[in-house]
N, C-alpha and C positions, 0 to 999 in steps of 0.2 A: 466700882459703881459710883462712889462719891466723886471720883475724878471726872467721870462723864457728866454728872450733875453740875460740877463746877465748871468744866471746860466747854460744854456744849453752848451754854448761853454766851460765853465770851467769844467762841469761835463762830457761832451762828446767832448774831444779835436779833435777827427777825424770827427766831425760834418760837413757834406757837405749839405747845404740847399736844394739842388734839388733832393737828393736821399738818404734819411735816414729813417731808421726804428728804432723806439725806443722800447727797450725790457725791461722786468722785469723778473728776474729769468730765463733768456734765452728764454722767450716767447714773441712774438711780441705783443705790446699793442697799438702802434700808428705809423702813418706815418707822418713824418715832411716834410713840403714843404714851400717854400717861397711864400708869398703873399704880396700884398700891396693894398692900397685903390682902385687903378684902376682895379685890376684883381681879387679881393676877391670874388665877387659874381659869376663871370665866373668860377673861379676855384672850388668854392663850388658846383655849378650846375654840373660841369663836374664830380666831385667826386661822387655826388649823382647818376647821370646817370650811372656811372660805377658800383657803388654798386648795384643799382637796376637791371642792366643788368646781373650781376653775380648771383643775387638771382633768376631771371627768368631762367637763364641757368641751375642752380641747380634743380629748379622745373622741367624743361624739361627733365633733365637727370634722375631724379627719376621716372617721368611718363613713360619714355621709358623703364627703367629697370623693372617696374611693368607691362608694356604692355598696360597701359591705354592711351597711346598716339594714339592708333589706334581705340579708341571708336568713334562711329558715334554720331551725335547730338541726334539722337533718343535714343541711349543707355544712353547718358549723362542725357538727360531729364528724363528718367525712373529712373535712380539712384537718381536724385534730388527729384523726386516725392516720391519715397520710403522713403528717409531720412526725408522728411517733414511729411509723414504719421506717421512714427515712433516717431518723435518729438512731434507731436500733441497727440498721444496716450499715451506717457510717461508723459506728463505734464498736 
């Protein structure tokens, strides 16, 4: 970690701790942010919640695009039962 603290400013002279994106070959690979002992866990939880929310949003968008967001619970249960039957008969 001390190597990162030492090397990042030298490698990325425009580094601004609160809003930096690390790229490789022009593609984003990491977001760099400042943390300390007091806020590390809180920041990590916030990042995970944000990531999880983004995943759920994408799932919702895909469901809406496919029209499955309008299925009733009865329809969903029927699909699940059919999939289970197929799995049992295949195995």
